[in-house]
N, C-alpha and C positions, 0 to 999 in steps of 0.2 A: 616705533617700528613694530610690526606684527611679530608675535612669538611663534615662529614656524616650528613644527615638530622636528626633532632631531633624529638622525639616523644612527644606528649602531655601527661602530667601526668594522664589525665582522661582516657587514653587508658588502664591503669593498674588497674582501679577500678573494683573489682569483677572479676579479671582475672581468666579464667578457668584453670583446671589442665590437661586436656587431649589435645593431639595434634589436634584432630578433632574440639573440642570446640574452641580452640584458632584460628584455621584456619578460622572457620566460623565467629568468631568475627572480624578477620582481613578483610575478604571479605565484611562483612557488613559495616565496617568502611570506606573501600574504596568506596563502593556504596554510602554511605551517603555523603562522600566528593564530589563525582561527582555531587550529587544533590545540595549541598550547594554552590558549586563553579560555577554551570551552569550560563551562561550569557543569558539573555533574553532582547530583545529590546522593547517588547510590553507587555501590560497587557491584560488578558482575556476580561476585560470590553470593550476594544477597538473594539471587534468583536461582541458585542451584537447587535441584530437587531435594537435596539434603536439608534445605531450610524449610522444612514442612511446618515448623512452628511459626515462622514468619508469615507464610501464606495463611495459616489458620487464624492468626491474630487479625490480619486485615479483613479476611473473609467474614469472621464472626462480628467484627465491628461494623461492617457495612451491609451485610447481606439481607437483613430482615427488613420487612416493610413492603409496601406495594410497589410494583414496577411503574416507571414513568409511563404515562399514556403514549400509545403508539402514534407516531407522526407520519403523515403522508402529504403529498402535494395537494394543496387546495385548488379549487377551480379558479381559473384565471390565466394570466399570461405565463406564469411560472409552472411548467409541467414537469420539471426535473430532467428535461431533454435539452442539451446544450450543444451548439455548434462548436467544434474544435477550432481554435485559432491557430494560424500557421505563419511562421516566419520563413521566408524563402521556400514556401511550399512544403515544409516539413513541420511536424509537431512532435515535440519530445515530452513524454510523460514519465515521471519517476514513480515507481511503485515501491513502497516499503510496507512490511508487515511485522507485527510483534516488535516494533521498533521502540515504542514509548516506554522505556525503562529508566530514563534519566541516568545513564551510566556513561563513563568515558567512551565506551564502544559505540553507543548510540549517537553521542555527540560527534564522533569521528565519521560515522556513516552519514550523518546529517551534513557535515562539512563537505564530504566528498560529493554528495548529491548537489549541494548548493554551487559547487565549483563548475558543475555542468549546466547551470542556469536553466532548469526545466521550465517548460511552458506550463505544465500542471504537475502538482505533487499530490499523490493519493496514498493514504494510509489504510491498509486492509484490516485493521483492528487489533485489539488487545493493548490496553493502557494499563500498566502494572503499578500496584498489585491488583486493584479492583476498580480502576477508573474513577477514583474519588476526585473531588474538586481540586485538591492540592496537586494531585498527579496530572490532571488535565492542564492545570496552570503551569506546572514546572516543565512539561514536555512541549506544550504548544503555544502558550499565551505569554508567559513571562518574557521580559526583555532579554533574559539570558537563555531562553529556550532555543534549542538547536533544530527545530523543525524547519526544513529547507523550503521556504515558500516559493511557489511557482509564480511566473510572471502573469499568467492569465487566470490561474485559479488553484484552489486547494479543496480536496474532497476527502471524506472519511467514511469508512464502514465501521460498524461496531462488531466486536468479538464477544466472547463469553465473559472476559474480565470486566469490560465496561458494564455488563449487566449484573455482575456480582454486587455492585452498589446500586442496582435497580435502574441503571441508565440515566439517573437524574443529571449528573454532570455532563454526560455525553450530549444529551438533548438541550439542557439549559445553558451550558457554558461553551461546549466545543462547537456544535453546529452553527451558532451565530457568528463564529469567527471564520467559518469556512464558506466556500461558494465559488462562483465564477464571475469574471469581469467581462463586460461587453463594451467595445469601443473606448478603451482607455485613451484619454487625451494626452497623458504625460508619459506613457510607456513604462511606468514604475511597477515595482513588484506588487502583486495583489496582496492586500491585507485589509480586513475589515476591522482589525484592531485599531488602525489609524486610517480612517476612511478617506479616500482621495477626493479631491474637488475637481471641478471641470465637467467634461462631458461623459464621464464614465457612468455606466449603468451596472449595478451590482445585484446579482441574484444570490442571496444568502442561502446556504444549504438548509433545506427545511425537513428533509427526511433522510433515513439511513440507506437510501438507494438512489441511483442516478444513471444518466446515460450521456456520454460524450460521443459525438458522431461527426463524420465528414462524408464526402461522396463515395468513399470506398470502405470505411470501417465504422463499427460501433463498439464502444467500450462501455459495458453495462455492469454497474456495481450492484451486487445483490446483498440484501440484508439477511444474513443467517444468524446474527447475534441475538436479536430480540427474543427469538424462540429457542435459544440455547440454554435457558435457565427455566427451572420449574420450582420444585420444592427444595428448600435448603438441605444440603447434605446428600439427599437422594440424587440430585442432579449431577453430583460428582461421581458417584458410584455407577449410576445409570443415566448417561447424558441423554437429553431430549433429542428429537430428530432434526432440529434446526430448519423446519419447514418454512416456506415463504408464506407470510400472512396473506389473507384474502385481499387486503388493500394493495399489497405489492403485486399480487397476481393480476388484480384488476388493472393496475397501472401498466404492467407488461403487456396485457392484452389490448387495452384501449389506446395507449400512447405509442407502443413500439411495434405492434402488429407483426410478431415474429412469423406468423403463418403466411404472410403476404408473399406470393411467388414473384412479384415484380420487384421486391426489395432484395437484391442479391449481394448486399454488402457483407464483408467479413465480420464475424462476431467474436469479441473477446469478453468473456465473463470474468468478473472479479468477485471474490467472496472471502470471508475469513475462514470458513470451515471447508474441509476437503470433501468432494463428492466420492472419492475413493482414496485408498492409501495402502502402501505396502508395509507400514510401520504401526499405525494406531487405528483407533475406531474411525470409521468413515461415516459420512452423512449423505446418502444417496437420494433422500426424499426431495430436495430442491431440483435435482436433475430429473426426477420423475415428473415433477410439476412442469418443468420447462419442456420436457418431451411432449406433453399434452398440448402446450401452447404452440409448438411448431406445426402440429397437424401433419399434413401430407408433405409439406415443404421442409424435409429434414436434410440437414447438411452438417458437416463437422464444425466444431467450435473449438477455440482455444480458451482454456479455463485456468486462471491463475489464482492461487489461494495462499493462506498462511497457516496459522494455528500450530503446525508442527515446526519446531525450531531447527530447520535445516533447509538446504537448497537441493531440490530433486526435480528431474524432468522424466516424464513417463512416455512410453510408446502410446500410440492412439489406442483407445479401448472404448467399448460401449458401456455406458452407465445408464441403467434403466431405459435402454434403447437409444440413448443419445450418444453419438460419436464424439469423443472428447480427447483433445490433446491436453494433458494435465501438467501443470507446473506448480511446485510448492516453493514459496520464497519467504518462509517464516523465520528467516535468519537476520532480521533487522537489528535487534538490540538485546536479545536474550542469549544465554549460553547456548552455543550452536551444537546440536547433537550430531555425532558422527558414527553412531552405532550401526550395526548391520540390520537390514530389513528382516522382518519376520516371515513374510510370504511374498510370492510373486516377484522374485528377484529378476526374472527374465523380462519383466515389464519395465524395468528402470532403464532409461536412456542415458542419463547422467546423474551423478550424485557427488557433491563436493565433500569428501571425507578427509580433507587435509587437516592435520592437527596444528592448531595455532599455538596452544600452550596447555598446561595442566593447571587445573584449579582444584585444590584439595584432592589430588590424585585422580581427578576426573579429566579426561582429555576433551577439549572443546575445540570447535572449528572456527571458521572465519565468518564474521558478520558481513552483511552486504545488502544489496538492493538490485532491482531490475530497472533498466532504462529502455523504454519503448520509443522508437523513432518511426513515425508514420510518414511515408512518402508515396502518395498516390496508391497504387496497387500493392506496394511493398511495405512490410513491417519488419524492421530490424530490431532484435532484442539483444541487449548485452547484460549479462549477469555479472556485476562488478562486486568486488569485496571491499573490506574496510580500508585497504591500501590502494584502492582505485585500480586494481588489476582486473582485466577481463578474464573471468573464469570460464565462461561459455558464451558463445555468440550464436544466434540463429537468424535465419532469413525466411520470412513467410510471405506468401503472395495470395491474393484473392483474385479469382477469375470472376469478374463482375458480370460475365454472361451466364455463368452457371451457379454462382454462389458458393463455389468450392474453395475452401482455404486449405493450403497445403504448405508443408515445410520444404524449402529448397536445400539441397545438400551443398 
Protein backbone atom coordinates (compact mmCIF):
# COMPACT_ATOMS: atom_id res chain seq x y z
CA UNK A 1 0.00 0.00 0.00
CA UNK A 2 1.44 3.43 -0.92
CA UNK A 3 2.79 5.56 1.90
CA UNK A 4 0.69 8.72 1.54
CA UNK A 5 1.87 11.91 3.26
CA UNK A 6 0.08 12.51 6.54
CA UNK A 7 -1.69 15.71 7.52
CA UNK A 8 -1.19 17.48 10.82
CA UNK A 9 -4.22 17.47 13.14
CA UNK A 10 -4.05 21.27 13.43
CA UNK A 11 -5.13 21.52 9.79
CA UNK A 12 -8.60 20.30 10.77
CA UNK A 13 -9.22 22.82 13.55
CA UNK A 14 -12.10 25.14 12.59
CA UNK A 15 -12.29 23.51 9.18
CA UNK A 16 -14.67 25.28 6.81
CA UNK A 17 -17.77 23.79 5.22
CA UNK A 18 -17.61 25.27 1.71
CA UNK A 19 -15.31 24.12 -1.08
CA UNK A 20 -14.00 27.67 -1.62
CA UNK A 21 -13.26 28.22 2.07
CA UNK A 22 -11.37 24.95 2.37
CA UNK A 23 -9.45 25.64 -0.84
CA UNK A 24 -8.33 29.02 0.48
CA UNK A 25 -7.26 27.43 3.77
CA UNK A 26 -5.21 24.85 1.86
CA UNK A 27 -3.53 27.54 -0.26
CA UNK A 28 -2.73 29.58 2.84
CA UNK A 29 -1.30 26.52 4.59
CA UNK A 30 0.94 25.81 1.59
CA UNK A 31 2.08 29.43 1.53
CA UNK A 32 2.90 29.38 5.25
CA UNK A 33 4.78 26.12 4.76
CA UNK A 34 6.99 27.77 2.15
CA UNK A 35 7.72 30.61 4.53
CA UNK A 36 8.51 28.31 7.45
CA UNK A 37 10.74 25.99 5.43
CA UNK A 38 12.61 28.68 3.51
CA UNK A 39 16.34 28.52 3.97
CA UNK A 40 18.38 31.66 4.49
CA UNK A 41 22.12 31.87 5.02
CA UNK A 42 22.26 35.40 6.40
CA UNK A 43 20.48 37.73 8.76
CA UNK A 44 19.27 41.20 7.89
CA UNK A 45 21.59 42.67 10.52
CA UNK A 46 24.55 41.49 8.38
CA UNK A 47 23.66 44.25 5.93
CA UNK A 48 23.16 47.24 8.21
CA UNK A 49 25.42 50.16 7.34
CA UNK A 50 27.07 49.62 10.74
CA UNK A 51 28.59 46.41 9.35
CA UNK A 52 31.22 48.30 7.40
CA UNK A 53 33.89 45.71 8.17
CA UNK A 54 31.73 42.96 6.68
CA UNK A 55 31.34 44.88 3.43
CA UNK A 56 35.04 45.76 3.39
CA UNK A 57 36.04 42.11 3.82
CA UNK A 58 34.00 40.91 0.84
CA UNK A 59 34.97 43.93 -1.25
CA UNK A 60 38.71 43.51 -0.69
CA UNK A 61 38.51 39.77 -1.28
CA UNK A 62 36.77 40.09 -4.65
CA UNK A 63 37.35 43.51 -6.13
CA UNK A 64 40.78 43.31 -7.75
CA UNK A 65 41.40 41.98 -11.22
CA UNK A 66 40.04 42.66 -14.71
CA UNK A 67 36.35 43.08 -15.40
CA UNK A 68 34.59 40.30 -17.27
CA UNK A 69 34.36 41.20 -20.98
CA UNK A 70 31.19 43.09 -21.84
CA UNK A 71 28.53 40.91 -23.43
CA UNK A 72 25.97 41.99 -26.00
CA UNK A 73 23.65 40.23 -28.43
CA UNK A 74 25.43 38.54 -31.33
CA UNK A 75 24.10 38.75 -34.84
CA UNK A 76 21.44 36.18 -35.58
CA UNK A 77 17.94 35.30 -34.44
CA UNK A 78 18.42 36.35 -30.81
CA UNK A 79 18.31 40.14 -30.71
CA UNK A 80 17.39 40.52 -27.03
CA UNK A 81 13.89 41.71 -28.03
CA UNK A 82 11.18 39.26 -27.01
CA UNK A 83 7.44 39.14 -27.43
CA UNK A 84 5.51 39.09 -24.14
CA UNK A 85 3.43 36.00 -23.62
CA UNK A 86 -0.08 36.52 -22.27
CA UNK A 87 -2.57 34.34 -20.44
CA UNK A 88 -6.14 35.57 -20.83
CA UNK A 89 -4.79 38.64 -22.66
CA UNK A 90 -2.84 39.88 -19.62
CA UNK A 91 0.84 39.57 -18.73
CA UNK A 92 2.06 39.75 -15.13
CA UNK A 93 5.67 40.78 -14.51
CA UNK A 94 7.20 40.74 -11.02
CA UNK A 95 9.99 43.27 -10.43
CA UNK A 96 12.41 42.88 -7.54
CA UNK A 97 15.52 44.91 -6.81
CA UNK A 98 18.29 44.61 -4.23
CA UNK A 99 16.57 41.36 -3.34
CA UNK A 100 19.44 38.86 -3.45
CA UNK A 101 20.61 39.00 0.17
CA UNK A 102 19.75 35.38 1.14
CA UNK A 103 17.89 36.51 4.27
CA UNK A 104 14.57 35.37 5.77
CA UNK A 105 13.10 38.64 4.48
CA UNK A 106 14.19 37.99 0.89
CA UNK A 107 12.91 34.41 1.18
CA UNK A 108 9.52 35.72 2.31
CA UNK A 109 9.37 38.24 -0.53
CA UNK A 110 10.28 35.47 -2.97
CA UNK A 111 7.49 33.28 -1.58
CA UNK A 112 4.96 36.11 -1.88
CA UNK A 113 5.95 36.70 -5.51
CA UNK A 114 5.75 32.97 -6.27
CA UNK A 115 2.23 32.84 -4.85
CA UNK A 116 1.16 35.31 -7.57
CA UNK A 117 2.54 33.00 -10.30
CA UNK A 118 4.27 35.66 -12.43
CA UNK A 119 4.65 35.24 -16.16
CA UNK A 120 8.08 36.89 -15.92
CA UNK A 121 10.32 37.64 -12.95
CA UNK A 122 12.97 40.35 -13.28
CA UNK A 123 15.72 41.30 -10.84
CA UNK A 124 16.98 44.88 -11.18
CA UNK A 125 20.38 44.17 -9.69
CA UNK A 126 22.59 43.92 -6.61
CA UNK A 127 23.51 40.48 -5.34
CA UNK A 128 25.07 40.83 -1.89
CA UNK A 129 27.75 41.26 -0.82
CA UNK A 130 29.64 41.35 -4.12
CA UNK A 131 27.86 39.00 -6.52
CA UNK A 132 30.38 36.23 -5.84
CA UNK A 133 29.76 32.72 -7.23
CA UNK A 134 28.50 31.41 -3.89
CA UNK A 135 26.09 34.35 -3.59
CA UNK A 136 24.71 33.84 -7.09
CA UNK A 137 24.24 30.15 -6.33
CA UNK A 138 22.56 30.67 -2.96
CA UNK A 139 20.08 33.26 -4.22
CA UNK A 140 19.20 31.99 -7.70
CA UNK A 141 20.48 28.50 -8.56
CA UNK A 142 20.52 26.32 -5.45
CA UNK A 143 17.57 23.92 -4.94
CA UNK A 144 16.82 25.91 -1.78
CA UNK A 145 17.06 29.30 -3.52
CA UNK A 146 13.92 31.40 -3.18
CA UNK A 147 14.09 33.20 -6.54
CA UNK A 148 10.45 33.11 -7.78
CA UNK A 149 10.80 31.80 -11.31
CA UNK A 150 8.35 33.09 -13.89
CA UNK A 151 6.32 30.83 -16.14
CA UNK A 152 7.58 32.35 -19.37
CA UNK A 153 10.92 33.75 -18.34
CA UNK A 154 13.40 35.29 -15.93
CA UNK A 155 15.67 38.22 -16.64
CA UNK A 156 18.28 40.13 -14.64
CA UNK A 157 20.15 43.42 -14.66
CA UNK A 158 23.48 43.98 -12.97
CA UNK A 159 24.04 46.47 -10.19
CA UNK A 160 27.25 47.82 -8.73
CA UNK A 161 27.56 44.90 -6.28
CA UNK A 162 27.77 42.30 -9.06
CA UNK A 163 30.62 44.33 -10.52
CA UNK A 164 32.51 44.48 -7.21
CA UNK A 165 33.57 40.95 -8.12
CA UNK A 166 34.21 42.14 -11.68
CA UNK A 167 30.99 40.60 -13.02
CA UNK A 168 32.42 37.11 -13.54
CA UNK A 169 29.68 35.23 -11.66
CA UNK A 170 26.96 37.43 -13.15
CA UNK A 171 28.00 36.63 -16.72
CA UNK A 172 29.32 33.10 -16.33
CA UNK A 173 26.87 31.66 -13.78
CA UNK A 174 23.71 33.75 -13.60
CA UNK A 175 22.95 34.76 -17.20
CA UNK A 176 23.05 31.15 -18.48
CA UNK A 177 20.23 30.29 -16.04
CA UNK A 178 18.09 33.24 -17.17
CA UNK A 179 16.14 33.90 -20.34
CA UNK A 180 12.74 33.52 -21.97
CA UNK A 181 10.79 30.55 -23.23
CA UNK A 182 8.91 30.47 -26.51
CA UNK A 183 6.10 27.99 -27.24
CA UNK A 184 6.39 25.75 -24.17
CA UNK A 185 4.73 22.43 -24.85
CA UNK A 186 4.13 21.52 -21.23
CA UNK A 187 3.21 24.87 -19.63
CA UNK A 188 5.75 24.36 -16.85
CA UNK A 189 7.72 27.02 -15.02
CA UNK A 190 10.66 28.35 -17.02
CA UNK A 191 14.02 27.10 -15.83
CA UNK A 192 17.23 26.48 -17.71
CA UNK A 193 18.67 24.81 -14.65
CA UNK A 194 16.45 21.86 -15.58
CA UNK A 195 15.86 22.34 -19.29
CA UNK A 196 12.45 21.23 -20.56
CA UNK A 197 11.95 18.78 -23.36
CA UNK A 198 9.39 18.93 -26.12
CA UNK A 199 8.65 21.84 -28.41
CA UNK A 200 10.05 24.64 -26.26
CA UNK A 201 12.53 27.11 -27.65
CA UNK A 202 14.75 28.81 -25.10
CA UNK A 203 16.58 32.07 -25.52
CA UNK A 204 19.14 32.23 -22.75
CA UNK A 205 19.94 35.75 -21.60
CA UNK A 206 23.19 36.75 -23.29
CA UNK A 207 23.57 40.37 -22.16
CA UNK A 208 22.72 42.61 -19.22
CA UNK A 209 19.98 44.41 -21.17
CA UNK A 210 16.79 43.30 -22.96
CA UNK A 211 13.31 44.25 -24.16
CA UNK A 212 9.94 42.58 -23.57
CA UNK A 213 7.18 43.97 -25.77
CA UNK A 214 3.61 43.58 -26.97
CA UNK A 215 1.31 45.64 -29.20
CA UNK A 216 0.92 48.38 -26.57
CA UNK A 217 3.99 48.40 -24.30
CA UNK A 218 7.74 47.93 -24.23
CA UNK A 219 9.65 46.99 -21.07
CA UNK A 220 13.30 47.88 -21.67
CA UNK A 221 15.99 46.72 -19.26
CA UNK A 222 19.05 48.99 -19.20
CA UNK A 223 22.52 47.96 -18.07
CA UNK A 224 23.91 50.66 -15.78
CA UNK A 225 25.87 48.20 -13.64
CA UNK A 226 28.84 47.47 -15.87
CA UNK A 227 29.98 51.10 -15.88
CA UNK A 228 29.26 51.63 -12.18
CA UNK A 229 32.78 50.58 -11.20
CA UNK A 230 36.15 51.99 -12.09
CA UNK A 231 39.20 52.13 -9.81
CA UNK A 232 38.91 50.25 -6.50
CA UNK A 233 38.16 52.48 -3.49
CA UNK A 234 37.88 55.61 -5.67
CA UNK A 235 34.63 54.26 -7.16
CA UNK A 236 33.05 54.24 -3.69
CA UNK A 237 34.03 57.81 -2.81
CA UNK A 238 33.33 59.14 -6.30
CA UNK A 239 30.94 56.81 -8.18
CA UNK A 240 31.26 56.63 -12.00
CA UNK A 241 28.41 57.98 -14.14
CA UNK A 242 26.89 54.56 -15.04
CA UNK A 243 26.65 55.48 -18.72
CA UNK A 244 25.29 53.09 -21.32
CA UNK A 245 28.14 51.48 -23.21
CA UNK A 246 28.35 52.01 -26.96
CA UNK A 247 27.27 48.40 -27.65
CA UNK A 248 24.06 48.97 -25.68
CA UNK A 249 23.42 52.34 -27.34
CA UNK A 250 23.88 50.67 -30.73
CA UNK A 251 21.36 47.99 -29.74
CA UNK A 252 18.84 50.62 -28.60
CA UNK A 253 19.26 52.45 -31.89
CA UNK A 254 19.29 49.53 -34.31
CA UNK A 255 16.83 47.15 -32.62
CA UNK A 256 14.37 49.39 -30.79
CA UNK A 257 14.31 52.53 -32.96
CA UNK A 258 13.08 54.82 -30.19
CA UNK A 259 12.96 57.72 -32.64
CA UNK A 260 10.37 56.02 -34.88
CA UNK A 261 7.19 58.20 -34.85
CA UNK A 262 5.12 55.28 -36.09
CA UNK A 263 5.88 53.23 -32.95
CA UNK A 264 3.71 54.82 -30.25
CA UNK A 265 3.83 52.07 -27.65
CA UNK A 266 4.28 52.97 -23.99
CA UNK A 267 7.80 52.65 -22.63
CA UNK A 268 8.84 51.32 -19.21
CA UNK A 269 12.56 51.60 -18.56
CA UNK A 270 14.17 49.39 -15.92
CA UNK A 271 17.62 50.00 -14.45
CA UNK A 272 19.52 49.47 -11.27
CA UNK A 273 20.71 53.05 -10.81
CA UNK A 274 18.42 56.09 -10.45
CA UNK A 275 18.38 58.85 -13.05
CA UNK A 276 17.40 61.21 -10.22
CA UNK A 277 16.86 61.00 -6.47
CA UNK A 278 15.74 63.04 -3.47
CA UNK A 279 17.96 60.96 -1.18
CA UNK A 280 21.33 60.04 -2.68
CA UNK A 281 23.64 60.50 -5.66
CA UNK A 282 21.80 60.26 -8.97
CA UNK A 283 23.07 59.11 -12.37
CA UNK A 284 21.49 61.23 -15.14
CA UNK A 285 23.97 60.26 -17.90
CA UNK A 286 21.86 57.31 -19.22
CA UNK A 287 18.82 59.62 -19.44
CA UNK A 288 20.88 62.06 -21.49
CA UNK A 289 21.90 59.27 -23.87
CA UNK A 290 18.30 58.09 -24.20
CA UNK A 291 17.09 61.63 -24.86
CA UNK A 292 19.38 61.78 -27.88
CA UNK A 293 18.04 58.47 -29.18
CA UNK A 294 14.43 59.70 -29.02
CA UNK A 295 15.23 62.56 -31.36
CA UNK A 296 12.18 64.68 -32.19
CA UNK A 297 9.68 61.99 -31.14
CA UNK A 298 9.85 62.75 -27.41
CA UNK A 299 7.20 61.47 -24.99
CA UNK A 300 6.99 60.65 -21.26
CA UNK A 301 8.34 57.34 -20.01
CA UNK A 302 7.89 55.32 -16.84
CA UNK A 303 11.27 54.51 -15.26
CA UNK A 304 11.64 51.98 -12.42
CA UNK A 305 14.94 51.45 -10.59
CA UNK A 306 16.51 50.08 -7.40
CA UNK A 307 19.88 50.88 -5.75
CA UNK A 308 18.33 52.86 -2.88
CA UNK A 309 16.79 50.53 -0.33
CA UNK A 310 13.34 52.09 -0.15
CA UNK A 311 9.97 52.35 -1.91
CA UNK A 312 9.42 55.82 -3.43
CA UNK A 313 7.31 57.29 -6.24
CA UNK A 314 7.99 60.69 -7.77
CA UNK A 315 6.02 63.30 -9.66
CA UNK A 316 6.84 63.60 -13.35
CA UNK A 317 10.02 65.54 -13.97
CA UNK A 318 12.47 66.16 -16.78
CA UNK A 319 15.87 64.50 -16.59
CA UNK A 320 18.32 65.78 -19.20
CA UNK A 321 15.28 66.79 -21.26
CA UNK A 322 13.54 63.40 -20.94
CA UNK A 323 10.09 63.45 -19.21
CA UNK A 324 10.20 60.72 -16.54
CA UNK A 325 7.72 59.21 -14.10
CA UNK A 326 10.20 57.75 -11.59
CA UNK A 327 9.72 54.83 -9.19
CA UNK A 328 12.30 53.34 -6.80
CA UNK A 329 11.75 49.73 -5.66
CA UNK A 330 15.10 48.91 -4.03
CA UNK A 331 13.37 47.37 -1.00
CA UNK A 332 13.53 43.72 -2.09
CA UNK A 333 15.84 42.13 0.47
CA UNK A 334 18.04 44.69 2.23
CA UNK A 335 17.29 46.69 5.42
CA UNK A 336 14.69 49.18 4.16
CA UNK A 337 15.54 52.82 4.79
CA UNK A 338 12.79 55.12 6.04
CA UNK A 339 14.77 58.31 6.66
CA UNK A 340 13.61 61.70 5.43
CA UNK A 341 14.70 62.93 1.99
CA UNK A 342 17.44 65.51 1.80
CA UNK A 343 16.11 67.59 -1.12
CA UNK A 344 13.07 68.10 -3.33
CA UNK A 345 10.50 66.71 -0.89
CA UNK A 346 7.75 68.30 -2.97
CA UNK A 347 8.63 65.97 -5.86
CA UNK A 348 7.73 62.83 -3.86
CA UNK A 349 4.35 61.35 -4.70
CA UNK A 350 4.47 58.43 -2.25
CA UNK A 351 7.06 57.04 0.16
CA UNK A 352 6.61 53.99 2.40
CA UNK A 353 8.01 55.10 5.77
CA UNK A 354 6.24 52.49 7.88
CA UNK A 355 8.52 51.11 10.57
CA UNK A 356 8.53 47.32 10.61
CA UNK A 357 10.97 46.84 13.48
CA UNK A 358 14.21 48.08 15.01
CA UNK A 359 17.56 46.45 14.34
CA UNK A 360 20.34 47.59 16.65
CA UNK A 361 18.32 50.70 17.44
CA UNK A 362 17.86 51.46 13.74
CA UNK A 363 14.32 51.61 12.42
CA UNK A 364 13.81 49.66 9.19
CA UNK A 365 10.80 49.42 6.92
CA UNK A 366 8.98 46.74 4.93
CA UNK A 367 10.58 44.75 2.14
CA UNK A 368 8.56 44.13 -1.00
CA UNK A 369 8.27 44.13 -4.79
CA UNK A 370 6.28 45.58 -7.68
CA UNK A 371 3.77 43.62 -9.73
CA UNK A 372 3.01 44.91 -13.24
CA UNK A 373 -0.08 43.64 -15.04
CA UNK A 374 -0.31 44.54 -18.72
CA UNK A 375 -3.79 44.44 -20.25
CA UNK A 376 -3.85 46.03 -23.71
CA UNK A 377 -3.65 49.83 -23.25
CA UNK A 378 -3.71 49.54 -19.46
CA UNK A 379 -0.86 48.88 -17.04
CA UNK A 380 -1.80 48.24 -13.41
CA UNK A 381 1.02 48.33 -10.87
CA UNK A 382 0.74 47.07 -7.30
CA UNK A 383 3.55 47.70 -4.85
CA UNK A 384 3.24 44.86 -2.32
CA UNK A 385 5.13 44.32 0.91
CA UNK A 386 6.60 41.25 2.54
CA UNK A 387 3.19 40.45 4.06
CA UNK A 388 1.54 40.59 0.61
CA UNK A 389 -0.25 43.82 1.46
CA UNK A 390 -0.83 46.33 -1.34
CA UNK A 391 0.96 49.48 -0.19
CA UNK A 392 0.26 51.57 -3.31
CA UNK A 393 -1.54 50.80 -6.55
CA UNK A 394 -1.42 52.73 -9.81
CA UNK A 395 -3.19 52.57 -13.14
CA UNK A 396 -1.44 53.75 -16.29
CA UNK A 397 -2.69 54.03 -19.86
CA UNK A 398 -1.01 54.47 -23.22
CA UNK A 399 -2.67 56.42 -26.00
CA UNK A 400 -1.52 54.32 -28.92
CA UNK A 401 -2.45 57.15 -31.31
CA UNK A 402 -0.13 59.71 -29.72
CA UNK A 403 2.39 57.65 -27.72
CA UNK A 404 1.50 59.52 -24.52
CA UNK A 405 1.62 57.48 -21.31
CA UNK A 406 -0.17 58.91 -18.32
CA UNK A 407 -1.30 57.96 -14.84
CA UNK A 408 -5.02 57.61 -14.18
CA UNK A 409 -6.33 58.79 -10.82
